[in-house]
Each structure stands twice: as structure tokens, then as C-alpha cells.
N, C-alpha and C positions, 0 to 999 in steps of 0.2 A: 215160243211167240213167235222169234223174226221169219221162223222155218214153215212156223202153217200160214202167214201171213205172206209172205213170198210163194207158196205154195199155187193159193189161190190166188191169187195175181196172177204168176204162170200159164196156168188153168184158166183165165180169163184172157188172158194175151190170144190163147191157145185157139181157144177158142171163135173167137174173131179171128180168126185168119186160115179159120174151114172154115168159117161162114163168109167171109169175102171171096174165097176160092170159088166155091157152090154159086154165089151169087157174077162171078163174074164168069162162069161157063153160061151163065142164059141168057148174059150182055146186060149192060148198063147198070150195072152195080151198086154206084152210088145210088142211085135211085132206087132200088130195091131194099136196099137195106133202111133206104130210113125209109119207103113204103114197110116195111114188117113192124119197123119202131115206132112209128101211126097208128100201125093197127092195133099193137100190142098196146098205147096209150090209150086208144080208144075206149078200149078194153076194160084200162083197169079203170080207164075216169066210169064207165059204165056199172062194173062189180061199186063203183064207190056212188056211186050217186041214184043208185038203187038196193042199198044198206038196210036203206027204214022198213021195207019187206024183207030185206031174206036176214038178216041180223048178221050177217058176214059184211066184213069190211077189213079193207088191204092195206094197213096206210100208210103213209109214201115218203119214204124217206129215200135214203140216195141210193142204199145196197137195191128197196124193192125197183127206182125208178133206173140203175144200172142191169140192172138184172131182164128187167121189163121194153128197156130199151135193146140188151142185145143179145135177149132170143123172143120179143115177143110175143106174139099171142099165146105159144106153145109153157113161156115161161109163167105169162100171171095164170093159168092154168093153172104151174102146179103150186104158186104163190093161193089160189085159192080153197085145192086140195089142204095143204098147211093149215088153213086155215080155223077150213071145216074137220081136219083132225084134231089137230089143239086147239 
């Protein structure tokens, strides 16, 4: 179990480093990362606010918030797809 947790945390750190490197290429890295996280949270909030119309709700917990902050809108789309499938 500890190996799975260590692997998962290592992958998250690796993805964050890769994302930071790509953000550095365009300049203003911190601003771009914060903007992508804010857009992800805005989309997550929009999905949860319209859940009474669509019937799809993404629960807000540490994992969903962390993934949304790290990957932004594509992570929310992936979580939405998982909610629709399962």
C-alpha cells in the first residue's frame, strides 16, 4: 500500500514539475499556473451549481480539489466523464 501511495505522489510531483516547465516557457509561470487552477475551480463550481439540471455532481474533497488545482479544466472534464460513466 505504501508503494502505491509513494508512486502516486511521485507522479503528481512529476506532472507538476512538467507543467511548471511548460509554464516557464511562455513567461509569467506562476500567474499562468494560478490562472489555470482558478479556471478549473470555476468550471468545477459551475458543474456543481448546475447539478440540479444535469443530475451530475462532482463531490468536492481533497482529491478532486487537488487534481483540479494541478491540471485545471482538463481534470474537471475527466472527473465529469468519470461521473457520467459510473
